[in-house]
N, C-alpha and C positions, 0 to 999 in steps of 0.2 A: 552437492549436486553431482550427478554422474557425468563425466565428460564424454564427448563423442570420440570414440577411439577409431583405430583403423578398420576394425571388423565392422563397426556400425556404419562408417563411411562407405565401405565397400558394399554392404548390404543395401544401403539407401540408394546408391548409384545404380545398382543392378535393377532395383524396382523401377526407378525413374526411366532408365533406358528401355525397359520392357514396354511401358505404356505411354511415355511422353516424348518419344522421338519419332519423327521430327515434330516440332511445335513452333507455331508462329509467335514471335514476341509482340505483344500488344500494348502492355502498360508496365509502368514501374512506379512504385510508391515506397518511400523510405519512412518506415514507422517511427523510428527513433534513431539514436546515435549509432546503433549497432545492427540494425535489421532492415533488409530490403525485401520487398515483395515483388516478384516478377510475374506479370500476367501472361499466361501462355494459353494457346488454343491449338488443339489438334483437330482432326476430322471428326472425332467423336466426343470431345469434351473440352471444357475450359477449367482452368485452375490457377492457383497462385503458388509460386515456388518461393519458399522462404530461404533467403540467403543471409546468414548471420555471422558476424565476426565478434560476438560477445565474448569477453575474456573467460567466462565460465560456461557459456552455452553456445559456442560456435557450432553451426550445423547447416545442413542442406537437406531440406525436405519440403513436401507439400504442406501448406499452412492455410490459415483462415484468410478470408478477404480482408484487406486493410481497412482501417476506419475512414470514414468520409470527412477527412480533415485536409487542410491545405498542406501540401508538401513543400517545405521551404529549404530543403537540403540541396546543396549544389552537386553532391555526388550523384544523386538520383537523376538530376537534370542532365548531367553529362552522359549518363548511361542512356537516358531517353533519346537524346539527340543522336547518339552514335548507333544505337541498335534498332531504332525505329524502322519497321518494315522488313527486318531480317528474321531468320528462323534459327531456332536452336537445333543444331544438327548432330551434336556429339556431347557426351558427358564422359570424360576419360580422366584417369589418374596420370599425373605427369611422369611418375616413375613407380616401380614396384615398392610396396610397403610405405609409400608416402601418403600423407593426408592432405594433399593439394590436388584439387579437382579443376580441370580445364573445361569450362562451358564454352563451346565453340559456336559461333554465329556466322551464317552465310546467307546470301539472297535466297537460295533454295537448296534442298538436299542434293548431295553429290558434288557440289561446288566446293572450292577451297575456302576455308574459313577466313573471313575478313577481320573478325574481332574475337578476342579471347577474354573471358571473364574468369580469372583465376581465384578460386575460393580456397584460401589457406586456413585449414582448421588445425591450429597449433596452440590451443590454450590461450594464455595471455598475449601471445604473439600473433594471434589470428588476424587475418586481413582479407580484403577483397580488392582485386586490382584489375582494371580494364586496360587491355593491351591491344594495339593494332597489329595489322599483318606484318609490319616491319619490326615487331617485337619492342616497340616503344611504349612506355607507360603513359597513358592518356589521363587516367584518373585513378585515385586510390582512396579507399575508405579511411586509411590511416597512413599518412606520409611519414617516412622515417628519414631524418637528416643524417649526414655523415657524423655529426656530433653525437647523435643518439646511438648509432651503430656503425662502426667502421667496417664490420664484417659484411653487412648487407643493407645498404641504404635503399629506400624506395621513394623515388621522387618522379614527378611528371617530367617527360622529355628525355628520361634516361632509359637505357635498355633494361628489360625485365630479366632479372637473374633468379634462378631457382634457389630455394633455401639450401643451406649446407647439407650435404649428404649424411646419412646416418652411419654410425661407426660400428654398431653391434652386428652380429651375424644374422643373416636372413634365414628364417625358418624354411625348411624344405621337407616335402613328403618323401624325398629320396634319402634323407639322412637316416642312418641306422640308429637303433636304440642305444647301442653301446657308445657310439660317438656322441649322441645327444646327452646321454647320462654322464659321460665323462666330462663334457663341457660344463654342465650344470653343477656337478659335484666336485669340480677341481679344487675349489676353495670352499670349505664347509661354511654354511650360513643358512639363514632362514630361506625356506623353499621359494616363497613368492619373490623375495628380493633377488635370489640367484637367477631365477628365470628372467626377471625384468632386466637384470644387469647384462645378461649374455645374449639376448635375442631382441631384435627390433619388431615393431608391429604389435607389441603386447600392451595391455593396460591392466590396471588393478582389477577392474570389473571382470574382464575375461578370465584372468588368472584365478580370482577368488571363486568364480563359478566352476571353473575347470577343476580346481583342487578340491572344492567341496563335493563335486560330483564323484570324484575319485576317492572320497571318504578319507581325506587327509587334512592335516592342520597346516595352514599357510605359513605359520611361524615356526613350524617344526624344522629342525636342522636337517640339511641334506645328508649329514653323516649318520643319522639315525634311521633313514628309510631302508626298508627291507627290499629284496628283489621283487617281491609281489607288488609292493607299493609303486616301485618304478614302472613296472609293467602296466598297472592300471592307469597311472598318470600319462604314460606315453601313448596309451590307447586313446585317451581323450585329446591328447595333443594332436594326434593324427586326424581325429574326427574334426577338430577345429580347422586344420589345414585343408581337409577334403571339402568342408563347407565353403571355404574361401575359393578353392579351385573350381568347384562345381556350381558355385553361386546358389547354394541351397541353404536357406536360412529359416528359422522358426521364431519370429518375434513373440515375446510374451512379457507379462508383468511379474516382477519379483515382489517380495514383501517390501523391499526398499530399492527402487530403481527398476531397471528393465534388462532384458537379455535379447539378443538376436539369434542365439544358438538353441534356445529352448531349454537349457539346463536350469533346473530348479524353478521353472516358471509356475506361478500359482494359477494363472489363467492365460490363455492365448490372446494375442491381439489380432484384429482383422487384417492389418497390414502394418508394415514398418513406418510408413509415412504418418498414419494416424497416431501410432504409438509415440513417435518422436515429437510430433506437434503437440500432442496432449501433455506429455511429460514435461517438456521444456517450457511450454506456455504456463503450465501450473507452477513449476518451480520458480520461474522468473516472477510470476505474479505474487507468489508467496513471499519471495525475497523483497519485492517492491512493497508489499503490504507491511511487512515487519519494519522496514526502514521508514516508511511514511508514517506509520502509527507512532513509532518512537519519536520522530521529528515533531509531529503534532502535539503529542503528550508533553514533551519537554518544553515546547513553546508555550503551551497553555499553563503549565506549572509556573514558568517564569513570569508570564504576564499577570496571572492571578496573584502571585506573591507580591508583586509591586502594587497592584490595585488594592490589595488588602491593607498594605502599609499606608497607602494614601487614604483609604477609608478610615483607618484608625486615627490618623492625624486629623482628619476633618471632624471625626467624632469627638476628639479631645477639644478641638476648638469650639465645637458646638456646646460641649459641656461647660467650658469656661464662659461662654457667652450667656449661659443661664444665670450668671451672677449679675447681669445687667440690671434687672429690677431691684436687686438688693442694694446696688450703689445708688439708684434713684431714691429708694426709701431712706437711705442714710442722708442723702443730700436734703431731702424734704424735712427730715427731723432736725438737721442742723439749721436750716433756714427758719424753722418754726421756734427754735430756742436760741436765737442769737444772743439773748441777754445772759445765757448761762456760760457763754464762752469767756475765757480769761486768757490774756496774753501768755505765751510760753507753754500752753497746754499741748501734750502729745496725744492725749485721748480724752474723750468725753463720753459719759454714760447718760443716755436719754431714754425716757419711757417710749415703748412702741405705741403707735397710734391706735392699733386695733386691740392688742392684748394688754398693753400697759406694762409688759415685761421690760426690764432694763436692756438697752441695746448699746454696746460699747463701740464707739467709732474712733478709728485711728485718724489723727489729723496732723498736718504739718505745722510745727510750732512757729515757723517763720512766716506763716500766712495767717490772715484773720479768718473769721468764721465764714464770711461770704466767699472768700477766695477758695477755702477748702470745699465749700459746697459746690462751687463752680467746677472744681477739679473732679468731684464725684459725679457731677452731671456729665462731664466730658467722657469719663470712663463708661458711664451708662450708654451714651450715644455711640462710642466706639465699639463696645461689645454688641450693641444692637445692630450696627452696620455689619459687623463680622458675622453675626448669626444670619442676617439676611443674605449675605454673600455665600456663606458656607453651606446652608441648607440645600440650594440647588446643586452645588458641587457634590455634596454627599449623595444626593438622590441619583445624580448622573453616574457616579462611581458604583453605587449599589446596583443600579440597573445593568451596568456593564459587567459587574461580577456575576450577577444572576444569569446574564446571557452566556458568558463564557463557561459558567458551571453547567449550563444546559448543553453546550458543545462538548465539554469534558465528559459529561455523562454519556453522550452519544458515542464518543470514542471508547469509553470503558465498556460499553455494551458490545462492541465489536471486538470480542476478546481475542480471537484467533482466526486465521485464514481457513475457511472451509470451501469456498467457491469464489468464482469471479464476482458474484454479487457483493461479497464482503469488501473486495478491493474497490468496486465502483462506489459503494456507500462511503468508504473512507475518502475517496477522491472528491466526492461531493462536499464533504466537510472541508477538505483542503481548498477547493475552489471558493467556498464560502469565506474562509479565513483570509484568502488572498483578496477577495472583493471587499471585505471589511477593513483591509489594511493591516491585519495582524501578521501576515506572512507575505513574502515576496515571491513573485513568479520566477521559476527557474528558467534558465536560458533555453533549454531544449525541450520544454514541455509544450504539448499541443492540446490545450483543453478544447473539448467539444461538447455538444449536447449529449447529455446522459439520460438514458431511460430510467425512470424511478423504479426501484426494485423494493417495494414495500414487503414487510413480512405478511404472509397470507395464512389465515387460519380459518377454521370452521367452528362456529359455536355449537353447543349441544343440540340446538334445534336445526342446525344446518345453515345458518346465516353466515355470510362472509364477514370476516373481521380483518381489518387492515391496520398495520402498525408502522408508523414512520420510523426510519432508521437514522435520520439526521434532520436538521432544521429545514433544509430544502425540501425534503420529503414531507415533513410536518406541514409546511405551508401548502404544498401541492395537495395533500390529503384534506386539509381543513377548508381551504379557500377556493379550490378548483374542483375537486372530485366529489366532495360531500353533497348529498342530496337533501331535500327538505324533510324526508321521512327517516333519515339516518339518525344515529345517536353518537355524540362526540364525548370521549372520555379523556381525562387528564388527572394526574396526581395533584392534590390540593396544595398549592404553594410549595411544590417540590419539583425541581427540574426533571423532565421525563419526556417520553414520546407521546405524540398525539395518536389516539386510537379511535378508529371509526367502525361502528357496527352498522353494516349495510342492511336495511330493512325494505321489504316490499311496501308499496303504498297502502296505507290503511291497516298494516299489520301492527300488532302490539308485542313487544319483546317479552319473552319469558324471563322470570327472575333468574333462572339458571344462565341465560344468555348475558344478562347484566352482570351477574357475578363473574362469569368467564371473562368478559371485557374488562371489568375492574381488576381482576387478578392479573391480566396481561398488562394493563396500564401500570400497576404497581411493580410488576416484574421488570418492565422496560423503563425504569426510572432510577434515580440515585438512591432510592429507598429500597433497593432490591434485597438487602440483607435484613430488613425489618420483618417482624412477625406479621403485622397488619399495617396497612397504609390507607389514609383517607383519599378517596378518589371522587372527583366531581364528574357529573355527566349532564349534558343538556343537548338541545337540538343545535345543529351547526349554524342556523340563522341567528343564534344568540351568541355566537363567537365572533369577535371583532379583532382586527389588527390596528393598533394605534398608529396614527400618522407618524411616519419617520421611525417606526419601531424596527429593530433588527430582525433578521430571519428567525422564524420559530416562535416569536413572542406573540402572545394573544391575551385578550381579556374576554371575560364571559359573564353572563348573567342568567337568571332563572335556573340556576344549577341545583342539582340534588346531590347529596353526599352518600357514598356507598363505601364500605370497607373492602379493600382488595387484599388478597393474600398471595404474596410472591411465591411461597412454597408450593401452593396449588398449581400455579403456572409452571414452575420448575418441574414438578412431577409430570405434568401433561407433556411438556417438551421432551423430557427424557423418554417417556413412553413412545412418543412419535419417532424419535431418532432410533429407537430399538426395533422398529418395525421394518 
């Protein structure tokens, strides 16, 4: 993830000062452990200023409105109490080449600031600190005790101290090329490393774009550069400093990341605020998606492994209990031939009642025939009771395995992050596993109502086709959204998504539409790798949810079977993505 560097901070603050000063502070909402949203209003517009101290994505830019969930963080409550009714009157850097921004708040423009919200964008040391007019820390997003840092503790009630000053030389437009070149090339080394080592305010992203625009190799040794190479590089070095001095920036998208200088941009961005909000929102969601998917997948693998061991144990017990009738038959034979028993016998061979074939029965020589028969009857009763007790346990475990395989299949279908809908679908699965008791609720998570984002397709005749992405969406699709004239599809006895073909009243679906829906049902199932998959379809009124059944589970009747072809669905989806 590309960090926010000094150049980006400077460009973002320039844009904000142009259109958002002064602005009335109206609301504050803390989205998560690292992000505040400040509600601002000017004479012309309203918006939300994102203030983040995330270790990898600390930033200051306009963002999306916060979710309508309860804010339980104390930091935002303290900001709300102190800044309520005030106006944001200034956005300034605390010192040249520093990535610490001072948001100043006063009753009205032109008055002395009563409160300062310092936004320290410094990688893993990023922080946001609320300071009063007497320079005392009132609240901090992350308090730092003297035990954690003897150099610069940050605690409420203490004076606010600026971060330690930078030791590298400050870049200057007045510096001559000879002096600049001598400083960078004094000790030979990789070009990018030497520039970073000798000057402050630089980042790898800025240097890589600068060096690439100058048609040089960032790992090339400074000792191998020709005079023309130094001249080209110094030219772009001055262009960078001029952009900072004149506050002229050109935000744009790179193949990986973004630029605020326009160098190497594949396409321009409408403004830097939109670019920063889009980039970091997408990057953080992608990171959250990967972590959440891995956590869910590992949990499902662990639980399913234990359940399968349990199911195997129950199956073995059930198989052993099938010998119950055999012991009863032996006891009956022994009781019917008491006269054939002799003291001291260890086994006795008697003819079977039905077939007449010889049946050898092992007996205890220390017991008589009646006692041996009673012992066999007891074994019969014990195994019979075991079978009666084991069968419901095995059914319960089997149903639980089937349910979790359905969940596992839904997770596997969300293979990678493409959009916010992928993360939302995964969060729905996470919420479901928490509700079912398979996973625990994290401390800082704020679950809320989620809008179901089904897969939407069009059949060959133009009918709408909806596919559930998880059990919550499957239930919503089948038991709330489905109409009497629709058709419901599902893979036969294979975990998969519920598929709904929406039809107009009185219309009859074409065979091509049914085939298309069957192909999609086969593709969005655990049988995706199969050549053909049996798919059942019926009217939604013939689909029922058993009492007490887990999410996504359903039974059906009056179904018809149709073969679905996952490869056909895959080809269709590939063609759609290429458009």
